[in-house]
Backbone as CSV, one residue per row, in Angstrom:
resi,resn,N_x,N_y,N_z,CA_x,CA_y,CA_z,C_x,C_y,C_z
1,UNK,121.134,-165.714,-137.841,121.728,-164.857,-136.838,123.078,-165.427,-136.408
2,UNK,124.073,-164.582,-136.339,125.392,-164.980,-135.857,125.497,-164.565,-134.396
3,UNK,125.815,-165.517,-133.549,126.028,-165.232,-132.132,127.531,-165.302,-131.896
4,UNK,128.048,-164.365,-131.148,129.489,-164.361,-130.890,129.772,-163.834,-129.498
5,UNK,130.945,-164.153,-129.019,131.428,-163.659,-127.737,132.909,-163.322,-127.891
6,UNK,133.330,-162.236,-127.309,134.747,-161.898,-127.244,135.274,-162.525,-125.957
7,UNK,136.009,-163.607,-126.077,136.488,-164.336,-124.896,137.725,-163.608,-124.372
8,UNK,137.467,-162.648,-123.486,138.533,-161.821,-122.935,138.995,-162.361,-121.578
9,UNK,139.843,-161.623,-120.929,140.401,-162.079,-119.643,139.339,-162.248,-118.561
10,UNK,138.208,-161.547,-118.665,137.127,-161.744,-117.697,136.563,-163.164,-117.786
11,UNK,136.399,-163.665,-119.016,135.954,-165.048,-119.190,136.986,-166.015,-118.607
12,UNK,138.256,-165.782,-118.922,139.302,-166.685,-118.432,139.374,-166.671,-116.901
13,UNK,139.129,-165.528,-116.288,139.119,-165.468,-114.825,138.011,-166.365,-114.271
14,UNK,136.840,-166.335,-114.913,135.726,-167.182,-114.476,135.966,-168.657,-114.775
15,UNK,136.865,-168.927,-115.718,137.164,-170.310,-116.111,138.371,-170.879,-115.369
16,UNK,138.905,-170.133,-114.398,140.076,-170.621,-113.669,139.674,-171.813,-112.809
17,UNK,140.218,-172.978,-113.157,139.955,-174.238,-112.460,138.460,-174.549,-112.411
18,UNK,137.741,-174.125,-113.470,136.304,-174.299,-113.554,135.899,-174.328,-115.027
19,UNK,135.267,-175.406,-115.459,134.817,-175.509,-116.851,133.673,-174.530,-117.078
20,UNK,133.904,-173.538,-117.921,132.935,-172.478,-118.168,132.325,-172.650,-119.555
21,UNK,131.003,-172.795,-119.616,130.307,-172.912,-120.894,130.222,-171.548,-121.561
22,UNK,130.586,-171.495,-122.848,130.520,-170.269,-123.624,129.302,-170.291,-124.554
23,UNK,129.091,-171.403,-125.243,127.928,-171.585,-126.117,127.302,-172.945,-125.853
24,UNK,125.977,-173.002,-126.011,125.256,-174.267,-125.846,124.072,-174.270,-126.808
25,UNK,123.998,-175.345,-127.612,122.869,-175.532,-128.514,122.245,-176.889,-128.199
26,UNK,121.286,-177.291,-128.994,120.694,-178.611,-128.778,121.618,-179.733,-129.252
27,UNK,122.691,-179.380,-129.978,123.622,-180.382,-130.516,124.955,-180.445,-129.780
28,UNK,125.441,-179.303,-129.255,126.747,-179.325,-128.595,126.894,-178.193,-127.593
29,UNK,127.928,-178.339,-126.782,128.273,-177.356,-125.758,129.765,-177.073,-125.892
30,UNK,130.126,-175.792,-125.916,131.512,-175.387,-126.076,131.896,-174.498,-124.906
31,UNK,133.086,-174.747,-124.362,133.516,-173.939,-123.235,135.023,-173.845,-123.140
32,UNK,135.456,-173.163,-122.090,136.877,-172.972,-121.841,137.205,-173.372,-120.414
33,UNK,138.475,-173.624,-120.190,138.965,-174.013,-118.872,140.415,-173.559,-118.764
34,UNK,140.730,-172.855,-117.695,142.128,-172.536,-117.395,142.503,-173.353,-116.166
35,UNK,143.517,-174.188,-116.309,143.923,-175.087,-115.230,145.235,-174.585,-114.632
36,UNK,145.194,-174.273,-113.360,146.378,-173.773,-112.654,147.385,-174.892,-112.430
37,UNK,148.666,-174.544,-112.253,149.675,-175.554,-111.945,149.273,-176.364,-110.704
38,UNK,149.424,-177.680,-110.806,149.139,-178.561,-109.682,147.684,-178.919,-109.484
39,UNK,146.783,-178.381,-110.302,145.350,-178.634,-110.126,144.922,-179.854,-110.928
40,UNK,144.078,-180.672,-110.293,143.484,-181.858,-110.913,141.978,-181.668,-110.904
41,UNK,141.338,-181.954,-112.035,139.880,-181.853,-112.133,139.303,-183.131,-112.706
42,UNK,138.346,-183.772,-112.049,137.891,-183.394,-110.717,138.989,-183.635,-109.683
43,UNK,138.855,-183.014,-108.556,139.902,-183.081,-107.522,140.141,-184.507,-107.036
44,UNK,139.088,-185.320,-107.045,139.196,-186.744,-106.678,138.355,-187.560,-107.644
45,UNK,138.744,-188.811,-107.835,137.951,-189.699,-108.676,137.994,-189.315,-110.142
46,UNK,136.909,-189.633,-110.833,136.816,-189.416,-112.276,135.575,-188.610,-112.624
47,UNK,135.633,-187.973,-113.773,134.463,-187.359,-114.386,133.974,-188.334,-115.440
48,UNK,132.673,-188.503,-115.537,132.113,-189.399,-116.549,130.943,-188.688,-117.221
49,UNK,131.018,-188.567,-118.534,129.916,-188.017,-119.318,129.255,-189.200,-120.017
50,UNK,128.241,-189.761,-119.385,127.616,-190.986,-119.882,127.014,-190.826,-121.275
51,UNK,126.548,-189.641,-121.593,125.858,-189.417,-122.865,126.584,-188.457,-123.803
52,UNK,127.813,-188.035,-123.437,128.475,-186.985,-124.208,129.872,-187.383,-124.666
53,UNK,130.123,-187.261,-125.971,131.490,-187.326,-126.473,132.162,-186.014,-126.103
54,UNK,133.459,-186.075,-125.804,134.182,-184.878,-125.381,135.418,-184.675,-126.245
55,UNK,135.624,-183.437,-126.631,136.807,-183.025,-127.384,137.466,-181.899,-126.614
56,UNK,138.787,-181.821,-126.677,139.500,-180.718,-126.034,140.683,-180.325,-126.912
57,UNK,140.902,-179.014,-127.000,142.011,-178.455,-127.755,142.815,-177.587,-126.803
58,UNK,144.098,-177.891,-126.657,144.950,-177.129,-125.748,145.428,-175.873,-126.469
59,UNK,144.990,-174.728,-125.954,145.346,-173.442,-126.536,146.730,-172.991,-126.093
60,UNK,147.047,-173.244,-124.815,148.371,-172.878,-124.288,148.689,-173.752,-123.089
61,UNK,149.975,-173.927,-122.841,150.410,-174.759,-121.719,150.337,-176.232,-122.049
62,UNK,150.284,-177.039,-120.994,150.161,-178.494,-121.182,149.396,-179.091,-120.012
63,UNK,148.667,-180.148,-120.311,147.898,-180.878,-119.307,148.078,-182.367,-119.546
64,UNK,147.833,-183.137,-118.520,147.809,-184.589,-118.664,146.366,-185.035,-118.562
65,UNK,145.895,-185.703,-119.610,144.530,-186.225,-119.655,144.617,-187.716,-119.378
66,UNK,143.880,-188.167,-118.365,143.949,-189.576,-117.966,142.569,-190.204,-117.940
67,UNK,142.509,-191.451,-118.401,141.305,-192.265,-118.259,141.614,-193.332,-117.228
68,UNK,140.689,-194.249,-117.043,140.939,-195.349,-116.125,141.913,-196.370,-116.718
69,UNK,142.342,-196.157,-117.989,143.244,-197.104,-118.646,144.562,-196.507,-119.139
70,UNK,144.606,-195.179,-119.384,145.820,-194.580,-119.944,145.905,-193.094,-119.632
71,UNK,147.094,-192.532,-119.852,147.334,-191.100,-119.679,148.113,-190.583,-120.876
72,UNK,147.851,-189.316,-121.236,148.592,-188.696,-122.324,148.832,-187.233,-121.985
73,UNK,150.052,-186.772,-122.262,150.383,-185.361,-122.064,149.979,-184.617,-123.328
74,UNK,149.135,-183.618,-123.154,148.678,-182.793,-124.262,149.320,-181.425,-124.158
75,UNK,149.993,-181.008,-125.220,150.660,-179.707,-125.251,149.894,-178.758,-126.156
76,UNK,150.252,-177.493,-126.079,149.637,-176.471,-126.906,149.574,-176.923,-128.367
77,UNK,148.395,-176.799,-128.974,148.204,-177.205,-130.359,147.696,-178.624,-130.531
78,UNK,147.607,-179.397,-129.436,147.133,-180.775,-129.526,145.641,-180.831,-129.195
79,UNK,144.960,-181.811,-129.794,143.531,-182.008,-129.588,143.286,-183.455,-129.225
80,UNK,142.284,-183.693,-128.376,141.965,-185.071,-128.010,140.466,-185.297,-128.095
81,UNK,140.118,-186.588,-128.218,138.727,-187.041,-128.248,138.566,-188.111,-127.188
82,UNK,137.520,-187.993,-126.380,137.224,-188.963,-125.329,135.786,-189.453,-125.528
83,UNK,135.633,-190.759,-125.743,134.307,-191.332,-126.004,133.393,-191.227,-124.782
84,UNK,132.109,-191.084,-125.063,131.136,-190.990,-123.976,131.248,-192.201,-123.056
85,UNK,131.053,-191.943,-121.772,131.092,-192.998,-120.777,132.476,-193.361,-120.265
86,UNK,133.545,-192.739,-120.796,134.910,-193.057,-120.366,135.281,-192.239,-119.129
87,UNK,135.565,-192.902,-118.002,135.992,-192.172,-116.804,137.313,-191.447,-117.091
88,UNK,137.416,-190.186,-116.645,138.614,-189.409,-116.959,138.820,-188.276,-115.959
89,UNK,140.035,-187.744,-115.983,140.361,-186.517,-115.254,141.482,-185.818,-115.998
90,UNK,141.695,-184.546,-115.660,142.770,-183.765,-116.257,143.571,-183.126,-115.123
91,UNK,144.884,-183.062,-115.306,145.742,-182.470,-114.285,146.831,-181.644,-114.971
92,UNK,147.184,-180.531,-114.337,148.274,-179.700,-114.836,149.481,-179.960,-113.955
93,UNK,150.433,-180.704,-114.473,151.643,-181.058,-113.728,152.791,-180.088,-113.991
94,UNK,152.536,-179.057,-114.788,153.589,-178.095,-115.118,153.594,-176.938,-114.121
95,UNK,154.478,-175.984,-114.362,154.566,-174.817,-113.476,153.884,-173.590,-114.077
96,UNK,153.122,-173.779,-115.179,152.404,-172.679,-115.825,150.951,-173.075,-116.048
97,UNK,150.064,-172.092,-116.016,148.649,-172.358,-116.288,148.473,-172.859,-117.717
98,UNK,147.424,-173.626,-117.928,147.081,-174.134,-119.255,145.661,-173.691,-119.595
99,UNK,145.442,-173.369,-120.862,144.122,-172.978,-121.330,143.628,-173.984,-122.352
100,UNK,142.370,-174.396,-122.162,141.781,-175.461,-122.974,140.407,-175.022,-123.485
101,UNK,140.139,-175.316,-124.749,138.819,-175.171,-125.345,138.212,-176.560,-125.371
102,UNK,137.000,-176.737,-124.864,136.379,-178.063,-124.832,135.013,-178.046,-125.502
103,UNK,134.622,-179.225,-125.988,133.342,-179.408,-126.681,132.716,-180.696,-126.180
104,UNK,131.436,-180.641,-125.849,130.652,-181.826,-125.517,129.531,-181.968,-126.543
105,UNK,129.308,-183.191,-127.005,128.209,-183.443,-127.934,127.568,-184.776,-127.611
106,UNK,126.278,-184.810,-127.372,125.382,-183.663,-127.226,125.695,-182.902,-125.935
107,UNK,125.072,-181.734,-125.728,125.352,-180.954,-124.516,124.839,-181.652,-123.271
108,UNK,125.305,-181.177,-122.123,124.829,-181.733,-120.849,123.414,-181.279,-120.586
């Protein structure tokens, strides 16, 4: 069976400054996130996925992905990998919204 979703503007509205899960299996979780200008997620501190490797692909715009040791600006077309257990946050320092596709493995 093929499962699919048309990720339209209704999905993106629900994903505004909120990580929205689109698919989840026993092996991975895939979702989207639209980050508004000036928004940092989480708003304070770090996010830590103790048991999950994380991947993100920037579909449009740019975001800064930071760990407790480094920061990198990710632009449209760039992909990153963050090892499980690494404290991190993402912030949009630009003046335009950014859209990101993310993957966690295994799922939360």
